[in-house]
VEXTIDREN-46839 format. One line per 8 residues: number of its first residue (from 0); their letters; for each residue x, y, z of C-alpha. Coordinates in pm, 1 decimal. Example, Ala and Ser with C-alpha at 12.3 -4.5 7.8 and 13.67 -1.06 7.14 Angstrom:
2
0 = as = 1230.0/-450.0/780.0 ~ 1367.0/-106.0/714.0;
//
This chain:
592
0 = xxxxxxxx = 715.7/-4249.8/-4086.1 ~ 816.7/-4400.2/-3753.3 ~ 1036.5/-4152.3/-3567.8 ~ 1263.8/-4434.9/-3450.6 ~ 1349.3/-4503.1/-3812.8 ~ 1418.3/-4135.5/-3878.7 ~ 1703.2/-4005.1/-3661.1 ~ 1666.5/-3659.3/-3816.6;
8 = xxxxxxxx = 1357.3/-3605.9/-3609.6 ~ 1524.3/-3742.7/-3301.3 ~ 1824.8/-3511.6/-3333.7 ~ 1630.6/-3206.7/-3448.7 ~ 1877.4/-3154.3/-3733.1 ~ 1671.4/-2905.0/-3927.7 ~ 1836.0/-2706.9/-4207.2 ~ 1800.7/-2333.1/-4224.4;
16 = xxxxxxxx = 1473.1/-2225.8/-4375.5 ~ 1396.9/-1935.6/-4606.2 ~ 1404.4/-1696.3/-4311.6 ~ 1780.1/-1739.6/-4282.3 ~ 1996.1/-1828.9/-3983.2 ~ 1855.8/-1743.6/-3640.7 ~ 2083.0/-1676.2/-3345.6 ~ 2126.4/-1991.3/-3141.6;
24 = xxxxxxxx = 1897.3/-2186.0/-3375.5 ~ 1959.3/-2400.4/-3682.4 ~ 2311.2/-2438.3/-3557.1 ~ 2395.0/-2702.9/-3812.1 ~ 2264.8/-2522.5/-4116.1 ~ 2610.3/-2434.6/-4243.0 ~ 2764.8/-2776.0/-4168.6 ~ 2764.0/-3088.3/-4386.6;
32 = xxxxxxxx = 2448.7/-3293.5/-4351.1 ~ 2499.6/-3501.5/-4034.4 ~ 2466.6/-3875.8/-4047.0 ~ 2300.6/-4115.2/-3809.1 ~ 2320.6/-4486.2/-3772.6 ~ 2028.1/-4694.2/-3892.6 ~ 1953.1/-5059.0/-3856.0 ~ 2184.1/-5235.4/-4099.4;
40 = xxxxxxxx = 2489.4/-5023.2/-4019.2 ~ 2482.6/-4790.7/-4318.4 ~ 2510.3/-4421.4/-4228.3 ~ 2241.5/-4207.4/-4383.7 ~ 2245.1/-3832.1/-4425.8 ~ 1955.6/-3634.1/-4291.1 ~ 1756.9/-3469.9/-4564.7 ~ 1590.4/-3129.3/-4558.5;
48 = xxxxxxxx = 1243.3/-3274.1/-4522.3 ~ 1300.1/-3350.4/-4153.4 ~ 1130.9/-3037.2/-4016.5 ~ 870.1/-3181.5/-3785.1 ~ 968.7/-3164.0/-3417.4 ~ 992.5/-3502.5/-3247.9 ~ 690.2/-3614.3/-3051.5 ~ 908.9/-3739.3/-2769.2;
56 = xxxxxxxx = 1239.4/-3897.9/-2689.9 ~ 1068.2/-4146.3/-2466.0 ~ 795.7/-4396.4/-2520.4 ~ 490.9/-4422.9/-2294.5 ~ 679.8/-4662.8/-2070.8 ~ 939.2/-4406.2/-1981.4 ~ 1226.0/-4562.7/-2176.8 ~ 1469.8/-4387.4/-2408.3;
64 = xxxxxxxx = 1635.1/-4517.5/-2719.9 ~ 2004.7/-4590.0/-2758.6 ~ 2240.7/-4751.5/-3007.2 ~ 2344.2/-5108.2/-2934.7 ~ 2505.1/-5385.9/-3130.3 ~ 2288.4/-5525.0/-3401.6 ~ 2438.6/-5867.3/-3386.4 ~ 2770.0/-5787.8/-3544.8;
72 = xxxxxxxx = 2964.6/-5831.6/-3223.8 ~ 3246.4/-5591.8/-3163.9 ~ 3305.3/-5521.9/-3527.6 ~ 3182.8/-5237.0/-3725.9 ~ 2872.1/-5420.9/-3823.2 ~ 2524.8/-5297.4/-3793.8 ~ 2362.8/-5129.1/-3502.7 ~ 2003.2/-5064.6/-3415.1;
80 = xxxxxxxx = 1804.5/-4828.9/-3195.6 ~ 1664.4/-5001.8/-2894.6 ~ 1541.3/-4920.9/-2547.9 ~ 1780.5/-4840.2/-2267.0 ~ 1674.2/-4791.0/-1904.1 ~ 1773.0/-4425.1/-1894.5 ~ 1536.2/-4174.3/-1734.5 ~ 1321.1/-3999.5/-1986.1;
88 = xxxxxxxx = 1314.1/-3623.3/-2048.3 ~ 967.4/-3477.3/-2077.8 ~ 881.3/-3239.9/-2360.0 ~ 589.1/-3010.1/-2395.3 ~ 498.9/-2805.5/-2697.7 ~ 839.6/-2842.5/-2857.7 ~ 1015.6/-2695.5/-2553.6 ~ 1159.5/-2810.4/-2225.0;
96 = xxxxxxxx = 919.7/-2792.4/-1934.5 ~ 1083.2/-2622.0/-1638.0 ~ 1055.3/-2755.9/-1287.6 ~ 854.1/-2458.9/-1172.6 ~ 645.5/-2418.5/-1486.6 ~ 494.0/-2102.4/-1624.5 ~ 280.2/-1888.5/-1399.5 ~ -86.8/-1931.7/-1471.5;
104 = xxxxxxxx = -170.1/-1576.6/-1377.3 ~ 37.7/-1268.1/-1312.3 ~ 28.3/-1090.7/-980.5 ~ -54.4/-744.3/-1108.0 ~ 100.2/-437.8/-950.9 ~ -127.1/-141.0/-891.3 ~ 26.4/181.9/-770.5 ~ -140.7/326.2/-455.2;
112 = xxxxxxxx = -349.0/640.6/-477.9 ~ -105.0/855.3/-285.1 ~ 163.9/797.4/-549.1 ~ -67.6/939.7/-815.8 ~ -143.7/1234.9/-588.6 ~ 224.9/1307.9/-539.3 ~ 296.5/1239.7/-907.1 ~ 59.5/1521.8/-1000.1;
120 = xxxxxxxx = 252.7/1777.9/-795.9 ~ 376.8/2061.3/-1018.2 ~ 730.1/2015.3/-1145.5 ~ 922.8/2337.3/-1217.9 ~ 1286.1/2399.5/-1297.0 ~ 1493.9/2690.2/-1169.6 ~ 1344.8/2916.3/-1438.1 ~ 986.6/2838.6/-1321.7;
128 = xxxxxxxx = 919.3/2640.6/-1639.0 ~ 699.8/2333.5/-1624.1 ~ 886.8/2001.0/-1647.4 ~ 759.2/1658.0/-1749.2 ~ 685.5/1451.8/-1439.7 ~ 815.7/1128.1/-1594.6 ~ 1085.0/972.4/-1376.8 ~ 1412.9/1065.8/-1545.9;
136 = xxxxxxxx = 1674.9/1110.7/-1274.3 ~ 1956.4/1149.0/-1526.4 ~ 1809.2/1466.8/-1679.9 ~ 1909.3/1803.4/-1534.0 ~ 1561.7/1955.1/-1569.5 ~ 1403.6/1673.9/-1368.5 ~ 1669.5/1709.8/-1099.2 ~ 1596.4/2080.9/-1080.5;
144 = xxxxxxxx = 1226.1/2008.9/-1031.7 ~ 1303.0/1790.6/-727.6 ~ 1539.2/2052.4/-584.9 ~ 1263.9/2310.4/-638.4 ~ 1029.0/2096.3/-428.0 ~ 1296.2/2058.0/-160.4 ~ 1312.3/2436.9/-132.5 ~ 968.9/2424.1/29.9;
152 = xxxxxxxx = 1151.7/2357.1/356.7 ~ 1368.1/2665.7/309.9 ~ 1060.5/2877.6/240.3 ~ 891.4/2744.5/553.7 ~ 1199.7/2819.0/763.5 ~ 1210.3/3172.4/628.8 ~ 844.6/3228.1/711.7 ~ 894.6/3093.0/1064.1;
160 = xxxxxxxx = 1187.9/3325.4/1129.2 ~ 988.0/3617.7/989.8 ~ 696.2/3542.7/1220.6 ~ 933.0/3515.2/1518.6 ~ 1092.9/3849.1/1432.2 ~ 755.4/4021.7/1406.7 ~ 647.6/3869.6/1738.5 ~ 964.7/3991.0/1910.2;
168 = xxxxxxxx = 910.7/4342.7/1780.6 ~ 550.1/4342.9/1899.7 ~ 656.2/4199.7/2234.2 ~ 914.0/4472.5/2288.7 ~ 666.9/4746.4/2192.4 ~ 398.5/4610.3/2420.6 ~ 646.3/4583.1/2704.9 ~ 729.4/4952.2/2682.1;
176 = xxxxxxxx = 362.1/5045.5/2680.9 ~ 277.8/4813.7/2970.6 ~ 105.7/4979.4/3264.8 ~ 350.1/5034.7/3545.3 ~ 82.7/4969.9/3809.0 ~ 42.3/4609.3/3695.3 ~ 234.8/4409.5/3948.8 ~ 136.2/4050.8/3857.0;
184 = xxxxxxxx = 89.1/3987.3/3480.4 ~ -145.2/3708.3/3378.8 ~ 55.9/3392.7/3290.5 ~ -239.1/3165.3/3224.3 ~ -229.8/3210.2/2846.5 ~ 142.7/3140.6/2830.2 ~ 108.0/2828.0/3042.1 ~ -172.3/2687.1/2827.9;
192 = xxxxxxxx = 15.3/2773.0/2510.2 ~ 317.8/2577.1/2631.1 ~ 102.7/2281.8/2738.5 ~ -78.7/2264.6/2402.6 ~ 250.2/2303.1/2216.5 ~ 402.6/2016.5/2413.2 ~ 104.3/1793.0/2338.3 ~ 129.9/1871.7/1967.3;
200 = xxxxxxxx = 501.7/1792.3/1966.3 ~ 444.2/1463.1/2148.8 ~ 173.3/1368.3/1897.4 ~ 401.1/1464.1/1609.8 ~ 678.3/1250.6/1757.7 ~ 442.9/952.5/1767.0 ~ 358.7/1007.7/1399.2 ~ 728.6/1041.9/1325.4;
208 = xxxxxxxx = 817.2/713.7/1494.5 ~ 551.8/533.2/1290.4 ~ 661.7/695.0/964.7 ~ 1027.8/621.5/1034.4 ~ 947.4/255.9/1099.4 ~ 731.7/226.2/786.2 ~ 996.8/382.8/566.3 ~ 1264.2/156.8/711.1;
216 = xxxxxxxx = 1048.1/-150.8/651.4 ~ 988.1/-50.9/289.8 ~ 1354.2/12.8/219.3 ~ 1451.0/-313.4/389.4 ~ 1204.9/-500.1/168.1 ~ 1359.1/-328.6/-133.9 ~ 1715.5/-423.5/-40.9 ~ 1608.6/-778.2/47.7;
224 = xxxxxxxx = 1438.4/-822.0/-289.7 ~ 1739.2/-675.6/-469.8 ~ 1964.6/-918.8/-284.9 ~ 1744.7/-1212.4/-383.2 ~ 1738.7/-1101.5/-746.4 ~ 2113.5/-1048.1/-735.3 ~ 2158.0/-1402.0/-599.6 ~ 1939.7/-1541.6/-878.1;
232 = xxxxxxxx = 2125.7/-1354.7/-1149.4 ~ 2456.7/-1461.1/-1000.0 ~ 2341.1/-1822.9/-1003.0 ~ 2241.0/-1794.0/-1368.9 ~ 2580.4/-1651.2/-1461.1 ~ 2762.6/-1923.7/-1268.8 ~ 2556.7/-2202.9/-1424.3 ~ 2605.9/-2071.3/-1776.7;
240 = xxxxxxxx = 2979.0/-2027.5/-1719.6 ~ 3014.3/-2372.2/-1562.2 ~ 2816.5/-2546.9/-1835.9 ~ 3017.7/-2376.1/-2106.6 ~ 3338.7/-2476.0/-1931.0 ~ 3229.5/-2840.2/-1910.4 ~ 3128.4/-2852.7/-2274.9 ~ 3407.5/-2648.3/-2428.1;
248 = xxxxxxxx = 3696.2/-2785.6/-2224.1 ~ 3610.9/-3124.2/-2077.8 ~ 3405.3/-3274.8/-2358.4 ~ 3636.1/-3156.8/-2633.6 ~ 3941.8/-3305.7/-2459.1 ~ 3771.8/-3643.4/-2423.9 ~ 3652.8/-3631.6/-2783.9 ~ 4003.3/-3554.3/-2908.6;
256 = xxxxxxxx = 4146.7/-3856.1/-2725.0 ~ 3865.6/-4079.8/-2848.6 ~ 3931.9/-3958.7/-3200.8 ~ 4285.3/-4096.8/-3170.0 ~ 4164.6/-4422.6/-3019.6 ~ 3894.7/-4478.1/-3283.8 ~ 4115.0/-4374.3/-3574.3 ~ 4076.5/-4718.6/-3733.7;
264 = xxxxxxxx = 3696.9/-4731.7/-3703.0 ~ 3519.4/-4494.3/-3941.4 ~ 3178.5/-4569.0/-3790.3 ~ 3292.8/-4466.7/-3444.7 ~ 3466.2/-4158.9/-3584.4 ~ 3142.6/-4064.1/-3754.6 ~ 2966.9/-4089.4/-3419.6 ~ 3234.9/-3869.8/-3260.7;
272 = xxxxxxxx = 3193.4/-3606.1/-3530.6 ~ 2822.7/-3612.2/-3473.4 ~ 2878.5/-3562.3/-3100.5 ~ 3111.5/-3273.4/-3179.9 ~ 2827.3/-3111.8/-3371.2 ~ 2606.0/-3155.5/-3066.1 ~ 2875.3/-2996.3/-2849.1 ~ 2892.4/-2698.1/-3082.6;
280 = xxxxxxxx = 2515.3/-2680.0/-3070.8 ~ 2513.9/-2661.5/-2688.6 ~ 2790.8/-2401.8/-2685.7 ~ 2611.2/-2187.8/-2940.2 ~ 2281.9/-2196.4/-2750.4 ~ 2437.4/-2123.7/-2411.5 ~ 2631.9/-1835.8/-2559.6 ~ 2304.6/-1695.0/-2691.0;
288 = xxxxxxxx = 2176.4/-1651.3/-2332.0 ~ 2191.7/-1275.8/-2255.8 ~ 2484.8/-1158.5/-2050.4 ~ 2328.1/-1050.5/-1723.9 ~ 2651.6/-998.0/-1533.1 ~ 2612.6/-618.4/-1567.1 ~ 2265.1/-631.5/-1415.4 ~ 2407.0/-847.6/-1138.7;
296 = xxxxxxxx = 2671.2/-586.4/-1055.2 ~ 2424.0/-297.5/-1074.8 ~ 2177.5/-464.7/-838.6 ~ 2449.3/-535.0/-584.3 ~ 2569.8/-174.2/-595.4 ~ 2217.5/-35.8/-567.0 ~ 2135.8/-260.2/-271.4 ~ 2454.4/-164.8/-84.4;
304 = xxxxxxxx = 2415.2/208.7/-143.6 ~ 2047.4/201.8/-49.4 ~ 2116.1/15.7/274.6 ~ 2397.4/259.0/363.4 ~ 2184.6/570.0/304.8 ~ 1882.5/421.7/479.0 ~ 2077.4/343.1/795.3 ~ 2191.2/702.9/842.0;
312 = xxxxxxxx = 1849.6/839.8/742.4 ~ 1680.8/622.7/1003.9 ~ 1938.0/717.6/1269.0 ~ 1904.7/1090.7/1193.5 ~ 1527.1/1087.6/1225.7 ~ 1554.8/885.4/1546.0 ~ 1785.3/1145.0/1702.0 ~ 1556.7/1430.4/1593.7;
320 = xxxxxxxx = 1254.6/1256.5/1747.0 ~ 1436.1/1197.7/2074.6 ~ 1558.3/1558.5/2080.0 ~ 1201.2/1687.3/2042.4 ~ 1089.6/1478.2/2338.7 ~ 1380.6/1605.0/2549.6 ~ 1290.0/1962.7/2454.1 ~ 935.4/1913.3/2583.4;
328 = xxxxxxxx = 1059.5/1771.2/2914.6 ~ 1319.7/2045.6/2953.3 ~ 1057.7/2311.2/2881.1 ~ 839.7/2182.2/3164.5 ~ 1139.6/2184.2/3397.2 ~ 1234.4/2536.5/3288.6 ~ 882.7/2665.6/3357.0 ~ 888.0/2508.6/3702.7;
336 = xxxxxxxx = 1235.4/2631.5/3797.0 ~ 1204.5/2974.1/3632.0 ~ 1569.6/2940.2/3537.0 ~ 1713.3/3176.9/3277.9 ~ 2012.0/2961.6/3179.7 ~ 1782.9/2661.6/3130.4 ~ 1556.4/2867.9/2905.7 ~ 1856.0/2982.6/2702.5;
344 = xxxxxxxx = 1965.4/2619.9/2652.8 ~ 1614.4/2518.2/2552.7 ~ 1594.2/2808.9/2312.2 ~ 1915.3/2698.5/2135.6 ~ 1793.6/2340.7/2092.6 ~ 1451.8/2458.9/1976.5 ~ 1612.9/2667.2/1703.3 ~ 1826.1/2367.9/1596.7;
352 = xxxxxxxx = 1527.3/2136.3/1591.8 ~ 1326.8/2394.7/1398.7 ~ 1591.7/2408.2/1126.9 ~ 1612.8/2026.3/1109.9 ~ 1233.0/1995.8/1090.9 ~ 1199.2/2228.1/794.6 ~ 1499.5/2065.9/621.9 ~ 1354.5/1717.5/669.9;
360 = xxxxxxxx = 1019.1/1839.3/536.7 ~ 1177.8/1960.7/213.8 ~ 1386.4/1645.9/171.4 ~ 1088.7/1422.2/248.4 ~ 860.6/1593.5/-3.3 ~ 1122.2/1579.8/-280.0 ~ 1198.2/1212.5/-211.1 ~ 830.5/1117.7/-194.4;
368 = xxxxxxxx = 748.7/1294.2/-521.4 ~ 1048.1/1143.2/-702.4 ~ 967.8/795.0/-574.9 ~ 603.7/836.5/-675.2 ~ 707.9/937.2/-1027.0 ~ 890.0/603.7/-1047.7 ~ 608.7/402.5/-888.1 ~ 349.2/526.1/-1136.4;
376 = xxxxxxxx = 536.3/371.6/-1432.5 ~ 822.4/148.0/-1315.6 ~ 821.6/-90.9/-1614.2 ~ 905.3/177.7/-1865.9 ~ 1198.4/307.2/-1663.2 ~ 1349.1/-39.8/-1611.5 ~ 1319.0/-128.5/-1981.7 ~ 1502.1/192.6/-2072.9;
384 = xxxxxxxx = 1775.2/125.9/-1817.2 ~ 1838.2/-233.6/-1930.1 ~ 1815.5/-186.7/-2305.2 ~ 2194.6/-190.4/-2341.4 ~ 2233.8/-552.1/-2224.8 ~ 1879.8/-698.1/-2230.2 ~ 1643.7/-717.4/-2522.8 ~ 1291.0/-583.7/-2486.7;
392 = xxxxxxxx = 1130.0/-929.2/-2500.0 ~ 1349.2/-1056.5/-2214.9 ~ 1276.9/-746.6/-2002.9 ~ 901.3/-773.3/-2064.4 ~ 910.7/-1146.0/-1987.1 ~ 1039.3/-1079.9/-1635.5 ~ 851.5/-755.3/-1569.9 ~ 509.3/-893.0/-1665.3;
400 = xxxxxxxx = 552.3/-1272.9/-1640.3 ~ 234.4/-1328.0/-1837.9 ~ 133.4/-1668.6/-1978.9 ~ 74.4/-1493.3/-2310.0 ~ 440.9/-1395.9/-2335.3 ~ 670.8/-1669.7/-2468.3 ~ 977.9/-1770.5/-2277.0 ~ 1268.4/-1618.5/-2474.9;
408 = xxxxxxxx = 1500.0/-1893.1/-2346.9 ~ 1271.5/-2186.6/-2421.1 ~ 1408.2/-2263.8/-2765.4 ~ 1771.6/-2246.8/-2656.2 ~ 1709.7/-2461.8/-2350.3 ~ 1517.1/-2713.8/-2560.0 ~ 1796.0/-2748.2/-2814.5 ~ 2057.4/-2782.0/-2539.0;
416 = xxxxxxxx = 1858.5/-3050.7/-2361.8 ~ 1797.6/-3248.0/-2680.0 ~ 2161.5/-3223.6/-2777.3 ~ 2268.6/-3353.2/-2437.1 ~ 2016.9/-3636.5/-2458.2 ~ 2141.4/-3730.0/-2804.1 ~ 2500.7/-3739.2/-2681.5 ~ 2395.0/-3958.5/-2389.5;
424 = xxxxxxxx = 2239.5/-4203.9/-2635.1 ~ 2553.9/-4205.3/-2845.8 ~ 2777.0/-4262.6/-2539.6 ~ 2558.8/-4553.9/-2429.2 ~ 2596.6/-4715.3/-2770.8 ~ 2971.6/-4655.1/-2783.3 ~ 3016.9/-4800.6/-2435.4 ~ 2837.4/-5113.9/-2544.6;
432 = xxxxxxxx = 3008.3/-5150.1/-2882.2 ~ 3357.3/-5006.2/-2850.5 ~ 3476.3/-5099.0/-2502.9 ~ 3520.4/-5470.7/-2581.8 ~ 3738.4/-5375.0/-2880.7 ~ 3904.2/-5059.2/-2736.2 ~ 3927.9/-5098.0/-2355.7 ~ 4128.2/-4775.6/-2330.2;
440 = xxxxxxxx = 3827.7/-4581.2/-2455.2 ~ 3619.1/-4665.9/-2148.3 ~ 3780.8/-4400.4/-1930.0 ~ 3708.7/-4119.2/-2173.7 ~ 3357.1/-4244.5/-2247.3 ~ 3274.7/-4258.3/-1876.6 ~ 3429.5/-3910.9/-1833.8 ~ 3205.8/-3777.6/-2108.6;
448 = xxxxxxxx = 2907.5/-3941.5/-1943.2 ~ 2986.0/-3777.6/-1609.7 ~ 3025.0/-3437.9/-1775.3 ~ 2697.3/-3483.0/-1961.6 ~ 2517.8/-3574.1/-1639.3 ~ 2665.9/-3271.0/-1462.1 ~ 2581.9/-3040.9/-1751.2 ~ 2229.5/-3175.3/-1771.3;
456 = xxxxxxxx = 2178.5/-3120.8/-1399.1 ~ 2307.9/-2764.6/-1434.5 ~ 2074.0/-2713.2/-1728.4 ~ 1776.0/-2813.7/-1514.8 ~ 1884.4/-2564.2/-1248.5 ~ 1934.6/-2299.7/-1514.4 ~ 1585.7/-2367.0/-1648.6 ~ 1437.5/-2317.0/-1302.5;
464 = xxxxxxxx = 1631.8/-1993.7/-1241.7 ~ 1544.7/-1851.3/-1583.6 ~ 1174.8/-1898.5/-1514.2 ~ 1010.2/-1559.1/-1476.6 ~ 823.7/-1625.3/-1153.7 ~ 1119.8/-1600.3/-918.2 ~ 1258.1/-1270.9/-1046.5 ~ 908.2/-1133.1/-1101.7;
472 = xxxxxxxx = 820.2/-1200.2/-737.5 ~ 1133.0/-1015.1/-626.0 ~ 1035.1/-729.1/-857.2 ~ 685.6/-707.7/-709.1 ~ 817.0/-727.1/-352.7 ~ 1055.8/-440.5/-423.3 ~ 776.0/-229.2/-570.9 ~ 543.3/-300.4/-279.4;
480 = xxxxxxxx = 814.7/-211.8/-31.2 ~ 905.9/117.6/-198.3 ~ 571.7/240.4/-327.9 ~ 351.7/130.0/-40.1 ~ 547.6/122.8/285.5 ~ 826.3/354.5/172.5 ~ 620.3/639.6/29.1 ~ 357.9/606.6/302.6;
488 = xxxxxxxx = 628.6/637.6/565.4 ~ 768.7/945.6/392.7 ~ 425.1/1106.9/404.9 ~ 401.0/1044.7/779.4 ~ 751.0/1182.8/828.9 ~ 657.1/1492.6/631.2 ~ 351.0/1536.9/852.8 ~ 571.7/1504.5/1160.8;
496 = xxxxxxxx = 814.4/1763.9/1027.3 ~ 533.3/2010.1/952.7 ~ 365.3/1969.5/1292.4 ~ 695.3/1986.6/1478.7 ~ 809.1/2296.8/1290.9 ~ 485.3/2483.5/1366.8 ~ 482.3/2371.9/1730.4 ~ 847.1/2463.7/1782.6;
504 = xxxxxxxx = 784.9/2808.8/1637.2 ~ 500.9/2855.9/1886.0 ~ 725.1/2729.3/2166.2 ~ 986.3/2990.2/2079.3 ~ 723.5/3262.1/2106.5 ~ 619.3/3124.4/2445.3 ~ 981.0/3119.1/2563.4 ~ 1019.6/3485.3/2469.1;
512 = xxxxxxxx = 705.6/3568.6/2664.7 ~ 824.7/3371.2/2968.4 ~ 1152.6/3560.0/2955.0 ~ 973.5/3896.0/2971.8 ~ 756.8/3775.3/3260.3 ~ 1066.5/3672.4/3453.5 ~ 1208.6/4021.2/3394.8 ~ 889.1/4179.7/3527.5;
520 = xxxxxxxx = 904.3/3962.3/3838.0 ~ 1258.2/4079.2/3918.2 ~ 1149.2/4438.5/3866.4 ~ 862.0/4391.6/4112.9 ~ 1103.2/4276.4/4378.4 ~ 1318.3/4583.0/4321.0 ~ 1018.3/4817.7/4366.6 ~ 910.7/4684.8/4711.5;
528 = xxxxxxxx = 962.1/4919.5/5012.7 ~ 1259.4/4798.5/5209.6 ~ 1112.8/4930.3/5538.9 ~ 803.3/4713.4/5502.8 ~ 826.8/4454.4/5785.3 ~ 645.5/4198.6/5565.9 ~ 898.8/4242.5/5287.6 ~ 1138.2/3944.8/5263.2;
536 = xxxxxxxx = 1414.0/4193.7/5182.8 ~ 1339.8/4386.6/5503.5 ~ 1361.5/4063.3/5699.6 ~ 1700.8/4001.5/5546.8 ~ 1809.1/4357.7/5653.0 ~ 1682.2/4289.9/6000.5 ~ 1889.0/3978.0/6014.5 ~ 2191.1/4177.0/5910.1;
544 = xxxxxxxx = 2105.8/4436.7/6178.2 ~ 2138.8/4176.4/6450.8 ~ 2464.5/4048.0/6318.9 ~ 2310.6/3752.5/6147.6 ~ 2257.7/3577.7/6482.6 ~ 1930.8/3387.4/6517.2 ~ 1951.5/3458.8/6889.7 ~ 1842.9/3821.5/6837.3;
552 = xxxxxxxx = 1653.6/3791.7/6511.4 ~ 1325.1/3677.5/6666.6 ~ 1368.7/3847.4/7007.2 ~ 1062.2/4043.7/7130.9 ~ 1076.7/4416.5/7147.2 ~ 1185.6/4550.5/7482.4 ~ 949.2/4797.8/7635.5 ~ 1039.8/5158.9/7710.3;
560 = xxxxxxxx = 1208.8/5223.9/8038.4 ~ 1357.8/4885.0/8073.2 ~ 1731.0/4853.0/8117.1 ~ 1919.6/4829.0/7796.9 ~ 2038.1/4485.5/7694.3 ~ 2396.9/4392.6/7656.7 ~ 2531.3/4479.6/7311.5 ~ 2780.0/4303.7/7104.2;
568 = xxxxxxxx = 3041.9/4520.1/6930.8 ~ 2870.6/4483.0/6596.3 ~ 2530.5/4577.8/6742.6 ~ 2682.3/4877.5/6911.9 ~ 2834.6/5001.4/6590.0 ~ 2502.6/4960.8/6414.6 ~ 2316.9/5142.2/6690.8 ~ 2553.8/5439.0/6692.5;
576 = xxxxxxxx = 2503.9/5477.5/6318.7 ~ 2127.4/5527.3/6353.7 ~ 1983.5/5819.1/6166.7 ~ 1786.1/6101.4/6315.6 ~ 1462.7/5957.5/6175.0 ~ 1528.4/5630.0/6351.8 ~ 1610.6/5812.2/6677.5 ~ 1279.1/6000.4/6658.6;
584 = xxxxxxxx = 1101.6/5669.2/6596.0 ~ 1265.6/5459.4/6869.7 ~ 1342.8/5739.9/7114.8 ~ 1654.2/5798.1/7320.9 ~ 1613.5/5506.3/7557.3 ~ 1888.0/5307.1/7393.4 ~ 2139.4/5589.0/7362.3 ~ 2453.0/5554.1/7560.7;
//
């Protein structure tokens, strides 16, 4: 049978089959059999045998079919289906072909090896019981396992403080047993220890800068992908809402006014009722599109919170890295100046940096392990999180985007597009037939045509946005950012924290040793004979002896028997206070 002589195939007015009513499909199954106009003007009801999908709404020449006057003039005579120069809509496999098309091959995601290594870390709760390593952040036992891993930093800090305490005790004991004849202790080992420690800290800082940058890049890629997906989902929601508003409000108002205008023409009223069925069909199919507004809100909240936390994480690590570099420079200055107050300041900052290093190590390990648990099986977690507002077939369609998976929206979009095309054909016929008889109907008919064009354009945009490739690309970009750059950066930051913590502990030991050496140096100065002419202290006493005047400080000794020099009052007082030992040494030549 020629499809142009069978409008049932053109309108896809299939009755409900034995499987019953499907959501968004067979929308007219419960309505009276619709009627279409045939050549000769007699309306004919569509019968249940019309179940074959139409081959096309356009012929090979790109023309569509519309209803025009069959020679009866403006009356209610016959009409016939003929070609109208309206752009054709292409169909493929019974469904609407999207502008982007289906992906020919899926870009597979493969988790990196380091995520599997971290995923296999032991997971224990607070009672030292093994916990499943599946990513379940809402469960208390899984949260306890991550906190247990974070306690590694606390254990490391405790061990470092214990080692420092033992070293201090040993240092004090060795200082008491030190040989008193040793005047100049060997500082070579301490100097080399500080130099090697500084080099290790500088190398660790370089690793930390790289890891901080990698982690920031990964998180930025995650937030950028979430923002893109959020924009896409927001566009889908807006298009669905706008299309429903056009169909439910605008079209129905025009149809109600046309129903009053065509009240005397049963044929035109029959066409309006048929268009009303098409409107209901479009509304029913658009309503069947899953409500993704909740996912839209969740993605926006996740992106904002992630960006907020990442900014302060990046800034904190940056300050810690800079502080470690300043500590190394200050340590070199303190060794050169031999300043006690500078060493005390350095010691305080070293202790602070040591605590921050061990804390960042624990937090980095826990975050890396938790992220790796997600990266090993992300699809399963997302399906479980979206099961309340997305069906499993829709979630799998976007997560896998495989050509073997059918588009869950294809049938609804196809029915909407065919319904809109059918209404366009009907409007073209009514414009040609009814306007000469009812001029007042032209305004509403043209309004319906504009709404149909706008709705059809929105439907094409909706088809492109609902295609899996856009959201699937954002999904893959987010996974690559988190699981590759993000986790890799966390590993480098953990390495930095470990190296810095060990080096800072060694630096503290070196500072304690330098402090004891400075104490020994002061003690050596106290033990020097004050009467030794080569002693700097004796030179200072000599200066005081001559009243602090450089005129007499470097004066040559006056030989015996020479006349005494003139004395200042201060010199005279000093001379009269000479002891008997000094008189025996210098003689009585200078006595008054």
